[in-house]
Residue, then its C-alpha position, 0 to 999 in steps of 0.5 A: m447520574k443526570r449528568i452521565f445521561s446528558l453526556l451520552l446523549l450529547a455524544l449521540l446527537a454529535s454522532c448522528a449529526s456527523k453521520e448525516s453530514m457525511n451522507s449529505v455530501k456528494k460521493p467523493n472521486i477516490i484516487v489510491i496512489y500506490t507507489d512502488d518501492m518507497g521508503m518512509g525516508d524518501l518524503s521530506c514530510y516524513n524525513s530529516g531533508w536529504v531530499k525534498t518532495p514539496n508536491i507530496d509535502q503539500l498533499a500532506a499538509n492538505g490533510i492528514k499524515f499517518n506515522h503507523y501504517y503497514t503494508a501487509s507485505p514486503v514485496c509488491s504482489p502480496s501488498r497489492v492483493s492486500i489493498t485489493t481484497g482487505m485480506f491478508p494476501t497469504e490467504w489467497g495463495i500469494n506470498t511474494y512477487l508474481h514471476h514465472r511459473k517455476g518461480n511461483a511453485q518454489c515459493e508455494q504460491l499461486d500464479y494470479l489473484d483468484v477473480s472470486a477475491p473480494s475487490m475494491a473496485r467491484v464493491l465501489k461499483q456497486v454504489g455507482y463508481k466508475t473505475s480505472h486501473v493505471g500503472k503496475w498491476h502485478m496481481g497475475g499476468g505476464r513473463d509465462v503466465d498467460d492465463a491470468p484473468q483480464i483486469t476488468e474481471y476484478g471490476f475495472d471499467e478500463y485500465t492502462t498496465t505494464y508488463e506485469g500484468p495481462d495485455p500490458d500497454k505497448l507504448i511501455t512494453a517493447s520488451n518483457w522487462i520493467w523498462s526498455e530504451k525502445d518504449s515509446i514512453e521513456r522510463w523518466e516519463r511514465t509517471g507522466y503518462f500515468v497521470d495523464k491517463t488518470l485526469d483523462f479518465l476523470s475528464r471523461n466521466e465528469g459528474e460521475p463518482c470515480f475510483v482510479n488506482l493510480w500505481p506508478d512504478d518509476m520509483h522502483d530501480p531501475w533509475v534512468p533520470s534521463e537519456e543520457f544514463y542509458g548506457k551507464r547501467k552501473t549507475w542506475p541503482s545509485k543514489p545520484n540517480f534515485i534523486p532526480v527520478l524522486e523529484e520528478y515523481d514529486r512533480q508529477i504528483g504536482r501536476l495530478m494535483a493541479g489537474l484536479e484543481e483546474m477540473g474544479i474537482l479536487e475539494n471532493t477527491l479523496i486521495i490516499f498516497t502511500s507505498d507497496n513496500g520498503a525501500y531497496p537499496t536503502y542507502e545505510q537505512i536513510r530511505t527507511n528513517s534508520q528503521r531496520g529492515a528493507k524490501c523483503s523483510l518483516y522489520e519495520g523498514g520493510i512494511r512501515m510506510p508513508f500514508i497520506v490521506s487528503w479529502p479537502e471538502v471533508i478533513t481539517p488540513g494539518k493534521t498528524d496522526n501518531e496513535s491509530v494503527i492502520s494496515s493496507v487491509d483496512i482500506l477496502p472496508t474503510l472506503c466502503a464505509i465512507t461511501g455506503a458501499k456493502l462489504p463483500e458477503g462471504f468473506d472474513l476480511a482481515g481489515e477493519d473499518m478505520s474511517d474515524a482516523l482517515l477523516g481525521e475525526k479521531t485516532q482509533q484503537r484497532q480491534k484485530d492483530i495485524m499478520w505477515d508472512f513472508g520468506r518461508n523458504r530458501f527461494f524467497g528474496r531478502p536483504r543482503q545484510p543478515y541483520h536486516q533478514s527477518p523471520h518469516l511471520a509477524i504480528r502487531r497488537d497494540d504496541w507490541k510487535l513479534l517475529v517468528n518462524s512457523d517452526s517456533s525458532r527465532l522468537e523476537l518482541y519488540d515494543i514499537k512505540k519504545d524501540p521503533n528500530e527493533t534493537t532490543n528483543i524482549a521476548e525473555q522479559y515477557r514470556d507469556l505475552a511472547g507465547e501468546l502472540s506466536h501461537e496466534v500468529i503460527n495458528w493463523y500461518l497454518t490454518k489460513r495459508v493457502v499453498r499451491e498444489e501441483 
């Protein structure tokens, strides 16, 4: 009995010491690098070496690499809503990429993220952070949606964004599309431009804790490595074009790291590197590490993403976490825990504090299920191959992942640890579990979703 009491006392003292140590550390700068359409197989620290990404690999070597991180949607806009709000995007009426008003209505979604939603930038401002958004926004604005709120209304002091947002930067929006030959900043120079903007913001706010959304978009096709490819449109989605674009992207991440080091702030900068959703095209699944699915699919290839966390002053380098299951909705509450910011009041956040895992203190067993809703009607995009087209709902609990439609059709259950490529549906073998999980996700969908009303 005395031994048990002593062990408990030692554990309590260690915990208090750890918290005291965290509180004594100056608030870190925070940079969330949200890559557009990057698959897990696009980084050489995750794949078998078909492409090389030495700078991003070094970022992983300097921190922690996670193998079970999920984005809350297999496409951009809802994914960005999830990381911004700490809530599943369906609960805010955004379920696929935001486009023109008619298309949004066909997909039963709103035209932009409600400004009353929780916002990572807003909660960090409350504890003294200067805030900037640099890159793709895609949570409202663009096309014929001319009444979307300004990015500053979500808590950002300043911003630079693309055409898929309100008030886009004129240097990169000569036309109402992802890219134009008439842009002042060439397609292959965009990440470099965004890195420059990020470093400039940090230098102008030296001595203040800064939060930056660095959300580059040039890993999204079309891939135009240089001027000679202007007239070669058929090559734009090809692997020979993709590889040099990825290599340039990696080089720019290296420039970012070098810039932080030169300013003397690298040690106390918390960097989160991940992707908004899965890759497409996958080049026969090489970009998904052979996982089933792709962008616009709830199979693993569409939602299981690379996830790297670095904070040299705090995190022991060279770790890999194979156990913790983390979602994009966890980032907001986790950063609140790390910085001392208060969780937004009046909201039932889907995410949870996973700071022990992100700081490398220990792996964490999550307490909440992860839910997905994508592809509920015929107007949603899907991978071309039927094998990679998923049901429109999914849930992960522990090692179990279930997919189903809201009418209870296409019930599929997988043990992700044993069957990461989702090859063997075991719903018949585990009928009670499949019934429980399907009830849970369908009930969530029917009670929590926000649907556009015309």
